[in-house]
PAVONU-79492 format. One line per 8 residues: number of its first residue (from 1); for each residue x, z, y of N, C-alpha, C, O. Coordinates in Angstrom, 3 decimals. Example, Ala and Ser with C-alpha at 12.3 -4.5 7.8 and 13.67 -1.06 7.14 Angstrom:
PAVONU-79492
1 = 13.190,7.800,-5.690,12.300,7.800,-4.500,13.200,7.800,-3.300,14.236,8.465,-3.319 ~ 12.850,7.080,-2.250,13.670,7.140,-1.060,12.900,7.870,0.030,13.409,8.039,1.138
//
This chain:
PAVONU-79492
1 = 84.060,75.827,150.834,84.983,76.132,149.741,86.344,75.518,150.000,87.382,76.127,149.741 ~ 86.316,74.282,150.524,87.580,73.601,150.819,88.330,74.316,151.918,89.556,74.417,151.880 ~ 87.575,74.827,152.929,88.234,75.540,154.007,88.905,76.801,153.490,90.007,77.142,153.918 ~ 88.232,77.505,152.554,88.834,78.686,151.960,90.105,78.348,151.205,91.097,79.074,151.274 ~ 90.064,77.236,150.481,91.257,76.810,149.762,92.377,76.448,150.724,93.543,76.738,150.457 ~ 92.035,75.822,151.830,93.048,75.466,152.825,93.711,76.716,153.385,94.928,76.750,153.568 ~ 92.910,77.744,153.657,93.461,78.980,154.195,94.357,79.670,153.185,95.434,80.152,153.533 ~ 93.915,79.721,151.928,94.734,80.361,150.902,95.996,79.559,150.628,97.056,80.136,150.387
9 = 95.893,78.232,150.664,97.079,77.393,150.480,98.076,77.612,151.613,99.283,77.684,151.383 ~ 97.559,77.717,152.839,98.449,77.984,153.974,99.129,79.332,153.812,100.331,79.449,154.051 ~ 98.376,80.357,153.407,98.952,81.690,153.260,100.025,81.694,152.177,101.079,82.306,152.351 ~ 99.766,81.020,151.066,100.759,80.978,149.983,101.971,80.148,150.356,103.033,80.301,149.752 ~ 101.833,79.264,151.348,102.970,78.445,151.767,103.956,79.225,152.620,105.088,78.781,152.813 ~ 103.544,80.388,153.137,104.460,81.213,153.929,105.523,81.788,152.997,105.176,82.248,151.909 ~ 106.791,81.782,153.372,107.838,82.358,152.516,107.534,83.805,152.150,106.830,84.500,152.883 ~ 108.058,84.254,151.028,107.669,85.516,150.404,107.730,86.708,151.352,106.724,87.391,151.542
17 = 108.892,86.969,151.952,109.057,88.155,152.780,108.192,88.055,154.036,107.535,89.025,154.415 ~ 108.190,86.908,154.672,107.359,86.712,155.862,105.878,86.841,155.528,105.095,87.326,156.345 ~ 105.497,86.412,154.339,104.092,86.484,153.925,103.609,87.930,153.859,102.546,88.262,154.384 ~ 104.393,88.781,153.215,103.982,90.179,153.096,104.043,90.890,154.445,103.195,91.731,154.744 ~ 105.028,90.558,155.247,105.117,91.140,156.591,103.902,90.733,157.419,103.293,91.570,158.087 ~ 103.553,89.465,157.376,102.405,88.969,158.123,101.117,89.624,157.630,100.286,90.041,158.436 ~ 100.947,89.717,156.317,99.721,90.305,155.757,99.576,91.769,156.160,98.489,92.209,156.532 ~ 100.680,92.528,156.085,100.625,93.941,156.482,100.330,94.095,157.960,99.659,95.043,158.368
25 = 100.836,93.149,158.779,100.616,93.210,160.223,99.199,92.795,160.605,98.779,92.999,161.744 ~ 98.459,92.215,159.659,97.039,91.915,159.883,96.167,93.038,159.330,95.240,93.498,159.997 ~ 96.464,93.473,158.117,95.592,94.440,157.440,95.600,95.803,158.117,94.538,96.383,158.349 ~ 96.770,96.318,158.434,96.838,97.675,158.989,96.177,97.772,160.368,95.426,98.720,160.596 ~ 96.416,96.841,161.298,95.694,96.922,162.578,94.179,96.786,162.421,93.421,97.432,163.145 ~ 93.733,95.948,161.479,92.290,95.802,161.263,91.702,97.097,160.727,90.649,97.539,161.188 ~ 92.374,97.710,159.756,91.889,98.982,159.211,91.857,100.055,160.295,90.921,100.853,160.357 ~ 92.876,100.073,161.144,92.903,101.055,162.221,91.826,100.812,163.259,91.220,101.759,163.761
33 = 91.579,99.537,163.587,90.576,99.225,164.610,89.161,99.562,164.145,88.307,99.878,164.973 ~ 88.892,99.501,162.830,87.582,99.858,162.291,87.459,101.345,161.996,86.414,101.806,161.537 ~ 88.515,102.090,162.256,88.464,103.530,162.045,88.611,103.960,160.608,88.388,105.130,160.295 ~ 88.982,103.047,159.714,89.162,103.408,158.313,90.421,104.243,158.115,90.513,105.028,157.172 ~ 91.390,104.068,159.010,92.596,104.895,159.020,92.774,105.417,160.440,92.788,104.626,161.383 ~ 92.909,106.723,160.615,93.100,107.256,161.975,94.372,106.696,162.623,95.459,106.770,162.050 ~ 94.219,106.144,163.809,95.356,105.528,164.481,96.474,106.528,164.761,97.650,106.167,164.755 ~ 96.107,107.775,165.005,97.120,108.772,165.358,98.085,109.039,164.207,99.173,109.572,164.422
41 = 97.687,108.668,162.971,98.551,108.876,161.816,99.513,107.719,161.580,100.347,107.779,160.677 ~ 99.402,106.670,162.385,100.185,105.462,162.157,101.332,105.303,163.140,102.128,104.373,163.014 ~ 101.429,106.192,164.111,102.411,106.051,165.171,103.732,106.712,164.798,103.776,107.622,163.970 ~ 104.802,106.240,165.423,106.129,106.811,165.205,106.302,108.023,166.122,106.591,107.883,167.310 ~ 106.122,109.199,165.552,106.250,110.447,166.292,107.224,111.360,165.561,107.111,111.564,164.353 ~ 108.167,111.899,166.295,109.265,112.654,165.669,108.781,113.941,165.005,109.108,114.195,163.845 ~ 108.023,114.742,165.710,107.650,116.060,165.190,106.820,115.984,163.909,107.123,116.714,162.965 ~ 105.783,115.133,163.826,105.048,115.065,162.555,105.907,114.596,161.386,105.692,115.015,160.249
49 = 106.886,113.724,161.665,107.750,113.249,160.585,108.669,114.360,160.100,108.817,114.570,158.896 ~ 109.283,115.067,161.034,110.284,116.078,160.684,109.643,117.372,160.206,110.075,117.942,159.204 ~ 108.611,117.845,160.916,108.053,119.160,160.625,106.853,119.123,159.681,106.591,120.100,158.979 ~ 106.121,118.004,159.655,104.964,117.892,158.771,105.199,116.940,157.605,104.300,116.702,156.797 ~ 106.401,116.404,157.523,106.803,115.524,156.415,105.883,114.302,156.288,105.565,113.874,155.178 ~ 105.465,113.752,157.411,104.656,112.529,157.401,105.599,111.319,157.431,105.733,110.624,158.438 ~ 106.240,111.104,156.288,107.341,110.142,156.207,106.868,108.695,156.211,107.692,107.782,156.263 ~ 105.561,108.467,156.158,105.061,107.097,156.189,105.053,106.510,157.598,104.946,105.294,157.755
57 = 105.162,107.345,158.613,105.012,106.879,159.983,106.018,105.795,160.391,105.609,104.843,161.056 ~ 107.314,105.878,160.032,108.232,104.787,160.401,107.823,103.440,159.824,108.128,102.397,160.403 ~ 107.132,103.455,158.680,106.676,102.199,158.070,105.407,101.701,158.744,105.309,100.527,159.101 ~ 104.439,102.589,158.919,103.177,102.147,159.522,103.360,101.741,160.979,102.647,100.868,161.475 ~ 104.314,102.370,161.671,104.568,101.989,163.065,105.093,100.563,163.169,104.962,99.924,164.213 ~ 105.688,100.064,162.084,106.195,98.692,162.079,105.070,97.672,161.990,105.160,96.597,162.583 ~ 104.016,97.997,161.258,102.947,97.029,161.001,101.712,97.242,161.870,100.885,96.339,161.997 ~ 101.579,98.416,162.465,100.350,98.713,163.196,100.437,98.258,164.647,101.493,98.316,165.277
65 = 99.292,97.803,165.157,99.163,97.455,166.568,97.709,97.711,166.957,96.806,97.204,166.292 ~ 97.460,98.480,168.012,96.071,98.778,168.396,95.374,97.531,168.939,95.841,96.905,169.891 ~ 94.268,97.190,168.326,93.506,95.998,168.737,92.341,96.437,169.608,91.532,97.272,169.203 ~ 92.260,95.873,170.799,91.176,96.151,171.740,91.021,94.927,172.637,91.862,94.029,172.595 ~ 89.970,94.872,173.443,89.846,93.742,174.374,91.037,93.607,175.316,91.319,92.510,175.798 ~ 91.738,94.702,175.584,92.886,94.658,176.484,94.168,94.216,175.776,95.074,93.678,176.413 ~ 94.246,94.439,174.468,95.486,94.150,173.733,95.344,93.003,172.739,96.318,92.606,172.099 ~ 94.122,92.470,172.611,93.896,91.445,171.592,94.771,90.215,171.761,95.299,89.685,170.783
73 = 94.929,89.755,173.010,95.742,88.554,173.249,97.197,88.807,172.894,97.839,87.963,172.268 ~ 97.727,89.964,173.289,99.115,90.295,172.967,99.316,90.384,171.454,100.352,89.974,170.932 ~ 98.326,90.919,170.766,98.416,91.025,169.311,98.473,89.649,168.660,99.270,89.430,167.748 ~ 97.645,88.729,169.113,97.664,87.377,168.556,98.989,86.670,168.852,99.505,85.935,168.010 ~ 99.535,86.893,170.042,100.843,86.331,170.372,101.908,86.889,169.432,102.794,86.161,168.985 ~ 101.817,88.186,169.136,102.763,88.793,168.203,102.682,88.137,166.832,103.709,87.828,166.228 ~ 101.467,87.924,166.339,101.304,87.291,165.035,101.874,85.878,165.036,102.476,85.446,164.053 ~ 101.684,85.161,166.137,102.229,83.802,166.227,103.750,83.816,166.153,104.340,83.048,165.394
81 = 104.386,84.679,166.931,105.841,84.728,166.927,106.369,85.260,165.593,107.401,84.798,165.106 ~ 105.669,86.222,165.006,106.086,86.730,163.692,106.083,85.601,162.670,107.076,85.371,161.979 ~ 104.959,84.900,162.581,104.846,83.813,161.608,105.865,82.707,161.884,106.533,82.222,160.971 ~ 105.972,82.323,163.134,106.801,81.177,163.491,108.282,81.444,163.245,108.948,80.665,162.563 ~ 108.800,82.539,163.795,110.243,82.723,163.777,110.728,83.447,162.532,111.868,83.242,162.116 ~ 109.899,84.287,161.926,110.291,84.851,160.637,110.337,83.763,159.574,111.239,83.743,158.737 ~ 109.363,82.859,159.608,109.374,81.749,158.661,110.585,80.850,158.874,111.193,80.388,157.908 ~ 110.935,80.604,160.121,112.093,79.753,160.403,113.392,80.386,159.912,114.263,79.696,159.382
89 = 113.518,81.691,160.090,114.722,82.362,159.595,114.765,82.360,158.078,115.807,82.079,157.486 ~ 113.646,82.668,157.449,113.625,82.791,155.992,113.816,81.445,155.300,114.362,81.390,154.198 ~ 113.378,80.367,155.929,113.577,79.036,155.348,114.794,78.342,155.948,115.086,77.194,155.613 ~ 115.507,79.041,156.839,116.682,78.460,157.474,117.952,79.061,156.941,118.378,78.739,155.832 ~ 118.568,79.936,157.722,119.841,80.521,157.352,119.733,81.365,156.087,120.719,81.534,155.370 ~ 118.515,81.908,155.799,118.306,82.725,154.607,117.566,81.962,153.523,116.961,82.570,152.640 ~ 117.606,80.648,153.578,116.886,79.840,152.606,117.348,80.147,151.187,118.544,80.134,150.894 ~ 116.380,80.426,150.304,116.618,80.732,148.887,117.392,82.035,148.701,117.945,82.277,147.629
97 = 117.436,82.892,149.758,118.118,84.190,149.660,117.187,85.293,150.177,117.481,85.915,151.198 ~ 116.072,85.541,149.486,115.097,86.521,149.984,115.668,87.927,150.080,115.288,88.681,150.976 ~ 116.573,88.298,149.178,117.146,89.647,149.230,117.955,89.846,150.511,117.888,90.906,151.132 ~ 118.714,88.833,150.900,119.506,88.940,152.128,118.616,89.046,153.357,118.925,89.780,154.295 ~ 117.513,88.310,153.347,116.614,88.384,154.502,115.914,89.740,154.553,115.755,90.317,155.628 ~ 115.497,90.248,153.393,114.873,91.564,153.367,115.853,92.629,153.825,115.469,93.561,154.531 ~ 117.119,92.502,153.430,118.114,93.478,153.862,118.303,93.431,155.374,118.459,94.473,156.012 ~ 118.288,92.237,155.951,118.376,92.132,157.410,117.219,92.874,158.071,117.425,93.619,159.029
105 = 116.002,92.675,157.563,114.839,93.335,158.144,114.930,94.849,157.988,114.597,95.587,158.915 ~ 115.376,95.316,156.827,115.495,96.758,156.604,116.539,97.355,157.544,116.312,98.412,158.132 ~ 117.675,96.687,157.686,118.727,97.180,158.571,118.225,97.274,160.010,118.430,98.287,160.678 ~ 117.575,96.227,160.481,117.067,96.232,161.857,115.958,97.261,162.024,115.863,97.908,163.066 ~ 115.119,97.416,161.004,114.055,98.420,161.073,114.621,99.833,161.205,114.111,100.638,161.984 ~ 115.675,100.135,160.443,116.295,101.460,160.534,116.856,101.716,161.934,116.712,102.813,162.473 ~ 117.492,100.704,162.517,117.995,100.857,163.880,116.854,101.058,164.873,116.979,101.834,165.821 ~ 115.749,100.361,164.654,114.602,100.504,165.553,113.974,101.886,165.444,113.521,102.445,166.443
113 = 113.945,102.439,164.238,113.403,103.789,164.065,114.247,104.790,164.849,113.713,105.658,165.539 ~ 115.564,104.663,164.737,116.457,105.555,165.480,116.255,105.380,166.987,116.153,106.355,167.732 ~ 116.200,104.111,167.422,115.984,103.850,168.850,114.614,104.332,169.292,114.449,104.792,170.422 ~ 113.620,104.229,168.397,112.278,104.673,168.737,112.197,106.154,169.019,111.427,106.589,169.875 ~ 113.001,106.941,168.293,113.044,108.376,168.563,113.720,108.668,169.899,113.394,109.655,170.559 ~ 114.657,107.816,170.297,115.437,108.085,171.496,114.736,107.611,172.762,114.856,108.260,173.801 ~ 113.997,106.485,172.706,113.488,105.881,173.950,112.399,106.698,174.669,112.595,106.987,175.850 ~ 111.267,107.096,174.058,110.792,106.864,172.692,109.837,105.663,172.620,109.321,105.191,173.632
121 = 109.624,105.187,171.380,108.658,104.136,171.093,107.758,104.617,169.968,108.240,105.179,168.984 ~ 106.476,104.405,170.101,105.546,104.826,169.045,105.121,103.663,168.164,104.588,103.875,167.075 ~ 105.350,102.430,168.622,105.027,101.227,167.856,106.277,100.359,167.747,107.039,100.231,168.705 ~ 106.479,99.772,166.586,107.692,98.990,166.342,107.416,97.510,166.083,108.349,96.753,165.814 ~ 106.163,97.086,166.157,105.881,95.680,165.879,106.547,94.772,166.909,107.221,93.811,166.538 ~ 106.370,95.061,168.192,106.955,94.224,169.237,108.477,94.127,169.131,109.008,93.017,169.089 ~ 109.200,95.254,169.085,110.661,95.144,169.024,111.160,94.491,167.744,112.189,93.815,167.768 ~ 110.455,94.674,166.616,110.900,94.047,165.370,110.773,92.523,165.440,111.658,91.793,164.994
129 = 109.671,92.064,166.002,109.494,90.619,166.164,110.535,90.067,167.134,111.071,88.981,166.917 ~ 110.819,90.803,168.193,111.834,90.365,169.142,113.212,90.315,168.486,114.016,89.436,168.795 ~ 113.483,91.244,167.593,114.756,91.231,166.867,114.923,89.949,166.066,115.970,89.305,166.124 ~ 113.896,89.584,165.322,113.945,88.362,164.515,114.071,87.142,165.413,114.846,86.229,165.128 ~ 113.306,87.129,166.498,113.371,86.006,167.424,114.768,85.885,168.036,115.277,84.777,168.200 ~ 115.390,87.017,168.374,116.724,86.983,168.976,117.748,86.410,168.002,118.572,85.579,168.385 ~ 117.702,86.846,166.754,118.655,86.330,165.762,118.466,84.833,165.589,119.443,84.085,165.542 ~ 117.210,84.387,165.493,116.974,82.945,165.363,117.489,82.204,166.590,118.110,81.149,166.460
137 = 117.239,82.743,167.772,117.662,82.084,169.008,119.182,81.961,169.074,119.694,80.956,169.567 ~ 119.905,82.953,168.592,121.365,82.881,168.605,121.883,81.875,167.595,122.900,81.223,167.831 ~ 121.201,81.745,166.485,121.611,80.773,165.470,121.276,79.343,165.884,121.853,78.389,165.364 ~ 120.349,79.202,166.814,119.938,77.874,167.304,120.017,77.840,168.826,119.123,77.305,169.481 ~ 121.064,78.398,169.381,121.152,78.683,170.807,121.078,77.440,171.683,120.613,77.539,172.819 ~ 121.509,76.287,171.215,121.507,75.090,172.047,120.271,74.219,171.845,120.139,73.175,172.484 ~ 119.377,74.631,170.975,118.151,73.866,170.768,117.231,74.022,171.979,117.136,75.110,172.548 ~ 116.567,72.962,172.367,115.616,73.001,173.474,114.258,73.437,172.932,113.718,72.812,172.019
145 = 113.712,74.505,173.494,112.413,75.009,173.077,111.434,74.905,174.242,111.829,74.855,175.407 ~ 110.166,74.876,173.903,109.112,74.791,174.909,108.397,76.123,175.009,108.227,76.832,174.017 ~ 107.984,76.451,176.214,107.262,77.690,176.453,105.971,77.332,177.175,105.607,76.159,177.248 ~ 105.284,78.321,177.704,104.023,78.064,178.390,104.229,77.152,179.597,105.294,77.128,180.213 ~ 103.172,76.402,179.912,103.133,75.503,181.073,104.176,74.390,180.976,104.599,73.841,181.994 ~ 104.589,74.061,179.753,105.495,72.944,179.554,106.937,73.198,179.915,107.739,72.265,179.915 ~ 107.300,74.450,180.228,108.695,74.745,180.562,109.580,74.589,179.335,109.172,74.909,178.218 ~ 110.785,74.099,179.550,111.739,73.883,178.467,113.089,74.467,178.852,113.501,74.408,180.010
153 = 113.764,75.028,177.868,115.084,75.617,178.090,115.740,75.805,176.734,115.111,75.590,175.698 ~ 117.012,76.208,176.741,117.725,76.429,175.497,117.204,77.674,174.790,116.748,78.625,175.424 ~ 117.282,77.644,173.462,116.722,78.728,172.657,117.375,80.069,172.952,116.727,81.105,172.809 ~ 118.637,80.077,173.359,119.317,81.348,173.585,118.692,82.143,174.736,118.911,83.350,174.838 ~ 117.917,81.481,175.603,117.249,82.172,176.704,115.849,82.648,176.336,115.235,83.391,177.101 ~ 115.334,82.236,175.181,113.945,82.531,174.823,113.643,84.028,174.780,112.611,84.430,175.317 ~ 114.475,84.881,174.174,114.130,86.316,174.178,113.995,86.899,175.580,113.115,87.720,175.837 ~ 114.867,86.471,176.481,114.819,87.004,177.844,113.616,86.470,178.605,113.004,87.195,179.389
161 = 113.276,85.207,178.377,112.078,84.644,179.005,110.835,85.362,178.500,109.928,85.667,179.275 ~ 110.796,85.630,177.201,109.641,86.320,176.633,109.538,87.747,177.156,108.435,88.240,177.396 ~ 110.674,88.415,177.334,110.650,89.762,177.890,110.115,89.731,179.326,109.315,90.587,179.705 ~ 110.545,88.762,180.118,110.045,88.635,181.487,108.550,88.314,181.499,107.805,88.824,182.336 ~ 108.120,87.467,180.569,106.699,87.114,180.484,105.853,88.344,180.155,104.802,88.556,180.758 ~ 106.314,89.155,179.197,105.570,90.368,178.843,105.561,91.378,179.989,104.584,92.099,180.188 ~ 106.656,91.420,180.732,106.695,92.330,181.875,105.666,91.925,182.924,105.021,92.779,183.532 ~ 105.514,90.617,183.134,104.563,90.132,184.133,103.127,90.329,183.668,102.262,90.716,184.453
169 = 102.873,90.060,182.381,101.496,90.066,181.889,100.983,91.465,181.548,99.798,91.745,181.722 ~ 101.873,92.355,181.060,101.389,93.680,180.670,102.304,94.814,181.110,102.093,95.966,180.731 ~ 103.318,94.497,181.906,104.163,95.536,182.456,105.120,96.176,181.483,105.696,97.219,181.793 ~ 105.313,95.588,180.307,106.205,96.168,179.303,107.531,95.436,179.230,107.594,94.217,179.391 ~ 108.585,96.192,178.984,109.897,95.583,178.807,110.795,96.417,177.891,111.762,95.889,177.341 ~ 110.498,97.705,177.717,111.361,98.551,176.911,111.397,98.102,175.458,112.468,98.013,174.857 ~ 110.229,97.820,174.894,110.174,97.405,173.498,110.950,96.118,173.280,111.682,95.987,172.299 ~ 110.791,95.171,174.190,111.482,93.893,174.062,112.998,94.071,174.192,113.767,93.463,173.448
177 = 113.421,94.912,175.145,114.852,95.134,175.342,115.471,95.816,174.125,116.570,95.452,173.705 ~ 114.784,96.792,173.560,115.284,97.452,172.349,115.403,96.447,171.209,116.382,96.459,170.463 ~ 114.402,95.577,171.079,114.462,94.550,170.045,115.640,93.609,170.229,116.296,93.235,169.257 ~ 115.912,93.223,171.469,117.050,92.354,171.755,118.362,93.043,171.399,119.239,92.429,170.792 ~ 118.503,94.313,171.769,119.738,95.041,171.482,119.963,95.204,169.986,121.086,95.056,169.504 ~ 118.899,95.508,169.251,119.025,95.632,167.796,119.346,94.280,167.173,120.175,94.196,166.266 ~ 118.696,93.223,167.651,119.000,91.890,167.144,120.439,91.495,167.415,121.086,90.866,166.579 ~ 120.936,91.865,168.581,122.328,91.562,168.907,123.287,92.347,168.018,124.323,91.828,167.603
185 = 122.934,93.609,167.724,123.776,94.416,166.841,123.882,93.763,165.466,124.972,93.677,164.899 ~ 122.761,93.306,164.932,122.814,92.637,163.624,123.587,91.337,163.705,124.422,91.057,162.846 ~ 123.318,90.538,164.729,123.986,89.239,164.848,125.494,89.422,164.975,126.264,88.659,164.391 ~ 125.916,90.424,165.731,127.344,90.661,165.900,127.990,91.085,164.581,129.040,90.562,164.209 ~ 127.374,92.020,163.882,127.960,92.529,162.651,127.918,91.506,161.517,128.832,91.448,160.694 ~ 126.857,90.700,161.476,126.692,89.757,160.377,127.422,88.442,160.604,127.865,87.811,159.645 ~ 127.554,88.015,161.862,128.111,86.699,162.142,129.353,86.739,163.028,130.409,86.236,162.644 ~ 129.227,87.335,164.210,130.309,87.251,165.189,131.567,87.994,164.738,132.669,87.451,164.807
193 = 131.403,89.225,164.280,132.581,90.017,163.908,133.356,89.395,162.744,134.580,89.302,162.830 ~ 132.704,88.965,161.661,133.481,88.330,160.580,134.101,86.998,160.981,135.191,86.664,160.516 ~ 133.427,86.229,161.837,133.887,84.877,162.125,134.833,84.829,163.326,135.921,84.261,163.238 ~ 134.424,85.417,164.432,135.231,85.293,165.647,136.366,86.296,165.717,137.376,86.033,166.370 ~ 136.226,87.433,165.065,137.245,88.478,165.126,137.976,88.665,163.807,138.845,89.529,163.689 ~ 137.629,87.865,162.827,138.334,87.926,161.547,138.114,89.205,160.776,138.918,89.544,159.908 ~ 137.052,89.922,161.066,136.785,91.176,160.380,136.132,90.963,159.032,135.656,89.873,158.715 ~ 136.120,92.030,158.241,135.459,91.976,156.953,133.950,92.013,157.137,133.447,92.489,158.154
201 = 133.237,91.506,156.146,131.789,91.544,156.182,131.315,92.979,156.009,131.533,93.594,154.966 ~ 130.671,93.503,157.033,130.243,94.896,157.025,128.891,95.054,156.350,128.672,96.002,155.596 ~ 127.997,94.134,156.619,126.640,94.230,156.094,126.543,93.483,154.767,126.469,92.255,154.738 ~ 126.544,94.231,153.686,126.441,93.661,152.345,125.112,94.070,151.727,124.771,95.253,151.690 ~ 124.375,93.097,151.249,123.081,93.368,150.634,123.262,94.184,149.356,124.049,93.794,148.494 ~ 122.555,95.307,149.211,122.667,96.115,147.994,122.237,95.334,146.754,121.334,94.500,146.812 ~ 122.885,95.613,145.656,122.602,94.901,144.415,121.170,95.111,143.955,120.588,94.232,143.321 ~ 120.596,96.267,144.268,119.237,96.538,143.813,118.238,95.532,144.382,117.242,95.212,143.733
209 = 118.500,95.031,145.592,117.615,94.019,146.159,117.770,92.696,145.428,116.788,91.980,145.233 ~ 118.983,92.364,145.022,119.181,91.146,144.232,118.512,91.261,142.873,118.053,90.260,142.322 ~ 118.452,92.469,142.325,117.803,92.647,141.021,116.330,92.292,141.080,115.780,91.714,140.142 ~ 115.695,92.645,142.191,114.271,92.364,142.336,113.999,91.023,143.010,112.965,90.402,142.767 ~ 114.924,90.580,143.854,114.749,89.325,144.586,116.003,88.476,144.432,116.779,88.348,145.379 ~ 116.216,87.895,143.256,117.429,87.086,143.054,117.397,85.814,143.882,116.330,85.321,144.246 ~ 118.576,85.292,144.174,118.664,84.035,144.901,118.002,82.920,144.101,118.079,82.891,142.873 ~ 117.359,82.014,144.807,116.657,80.897,144.181,117.617,79.721,144.090,118.224,79.325,145.085
217 = 117.749,79.174,142.908,118.652,78.041,142.707,117.929,76.733,142.959,116.729,76.615,142.711 ~ 118.679,75.735,143.460,118.128,74.404,143.666,117.298,74.333,144.935,117.340,75.242,145.764 ~ 116.539,73.246,145.087,115.712,73.055,146.278,116.457,72.322,147.368,117.577,71.848,147.175 ~ 115.815,72.241,148.513,116.359,71.539,149.673,116.781,72.570,150.696,116.059,73.538,150.937 ~ 117.935,72.378,151.298,118.447,73.332,152.270,117.521,73.448,153.461,116.875,72.477,153.856 ~ 117.458,74.640,154.032,116.573,74.894,155.172,117.211,74.545,156.490,118.219,73.841,156.545 ~ 116.620,75.039,157.538,117.053,74.729,158.888,117.890,75.852,159.463,117.820,76.989,158.997 ~ 118.680,75.537,160.471,119.496,76.536,161.146,120.874,76.627,160.538,121.084,76.200,159.403
225 = 121.805,77.172,161.272,123.158,77.291,160.775,123.849,78.466,161.426,123.503,78.885,162.531 ~ 124.837,78.990,160.716,125.623,80.076,161.272,126.460,79.544,162.420,126.883,78.389,162.382 ~ 126.711,80.352,163.436,127.497,79.873,164.575,128.916,79.552,164.163,129.505,80.234,163.324 ~ 129.456,78.511,164.758,130.828,78.133,164.463,131.793,79.170,165.017,131.566,79.743,166.083 ~ 132.861,79.399,164.288,133.849,80.377,164.726,134.595,79.870,165.951,134.923,78.687,166.047 ~ 134.860,80.785,166.895,135.610,80.440,168.095,137.052,80.915,168.019,137.800,80.797,168.990 ~ 137.444,81.451,166.872,138.814,81.927,166.726,139.764,80.739,166.668,139.465,79.751,165.997 ~ 140.905,80.811,167.357,141.876,79.734,167.275,142.521,79.690,165.894,142.702,80.721,165.245
233 = 142.862,78.492,165.460,143.513,78.320,164.166,144.954,78.792,164.276,145.695,78.320,165.138 ~ 145.361,79.720,163.411,146.730,80.213,163.429,147.463,79.797,162.165,146.921,79.084,161.321 ~ 148.714,80.256,162.048,149.534,79.828,160.924,148.939,80.284,159.606,148.990,79.570,158.605 ~ 148.370,81.488,159.618,147.781,81.999,158.393,146.646,81.120,157.915,146.474,80.902,156.716 ~ 145.853,80.604,158.887,144.761,79.710,158.528,145.288,78.404,157.976,144.672,77.811,157.090 ~ 146.458,77.934,158.505,147.009,76.687,158.022,147.614,76.823,156.627,147.668,75.850,155.875 ~ 148.066,78.021,156.284,148.696,78.208,154.983,147.685,78.139,153.856,148.047,77.830,152.721 ~ 146.464,78.411,154.137,145.464,78.365,153.066,144.138,78.850,153.589,144.072,79.442,154.666
241 = 143.067,78.605,152.831,141.739,79.013,153.278,141.591,80.521,153.246,142.018,81.180,152.298 ~ 140.976,81.066,154.303,140.702,82.486,154.358,139.450,82.781,153.548,138.564,81.935,153.421 ~ 139.387,83.980,153.005,138.210,84.386,152.262,137.144,84.795,153.259,137.309,85.781,153.977 ~ 136.079,84.065,153.308,135.024,84.319,154.267,133.690,84.005,153.625,133.565,83.055,152.851 ~ 132.699,84.806,153.949,131.379,84.589,153.380,130.812,83.255,153.850,130.854,82.939,155.039 ~ 130.289,82.486,152.922,129.735,81.185,153.249,128.242,81.315,153.525,127.436,81.535,152.620 ~ 127.902,81.174,154.795,126.502,81.326,155.182,125.694,80.048,154.984,124.465,80.083,155.040 ~ 126.350,78.946,154.758,125.631,77.703,154.549,125.303,77.009,155.854,125.548,77.558,156.929
249 = 124.764,75.836,155.774,124.460,75.038,156.967,123.237,74.194,156.692,123.017,73.771,155.557 ~ 122.454,73.948,157.695,121.272,73.122,157.536,121.041,72.285,158.768,121.934,72.121,159.599 ~ 119.847,71.760,158.880,119.493,70.909,159.993,118.791,71.713,161.057,118.086,72.673,160.746 ~ 118.972,71.337,162.315,118.340,72.038,163.429,116.890,71.636,163.520,116.543,70.464,163.372 ~ 116.037,72.626,163.767,114.623,72.332,163.939,114.394,71.472,165.165,115.089,71.636,166.168 ~ 113.481,70.601,165.112,113.179,69.772,166.259,111.850,69.098,166.128,111.444,68.356,167.022
//
């Protein structure tokens, strides 16, 4: 009984958005592996979506992963990275801002769906996790992280190391590369363009998400921080503060 309580307590301790993402990424593959839902209906395929109006496929392709003796290890690795880095983002730069984090995931998911039709990709779990990992790595680029066999390097290299690792272990790299490119697109539009190039904030969270997921007041600040601007200080900056979105700042994970 205590073990059950420990498991439920751990699950409830996961931040809201990451919790539902993690749960869907467990339930849907399990249902598919037991044959309760036909796997062929869960893949991202253009013709069934457009001509047969199977509009659920872009969503199920995000959460589904075929579980077999050949893919079981990769699936568990995916769950580990999903839990680890989605939780770090949601309790870090997006701390107490669930609507903003959900909007980031929706934006990246839409880009992945478009890229999935072009590449093509039938599953979006791998690239979506890589997208989240890439954004976290850029926000914590100088942090030293550990990988398999005790190797250590800066966090900004982690997505590329993971892509190389997946290429060696299972011969895949397209999904990881697409995830990196989508993550870079979000990071550039959300952070680099407003800060380093003085542009306006392009990605604004819709009000409807705030209506359902309002910002949480109070608490302790999370980990991670927005990258510092590299723009030189000019006369306009000296005359007064520029209007810029305040992303907040926290402590680096370690």
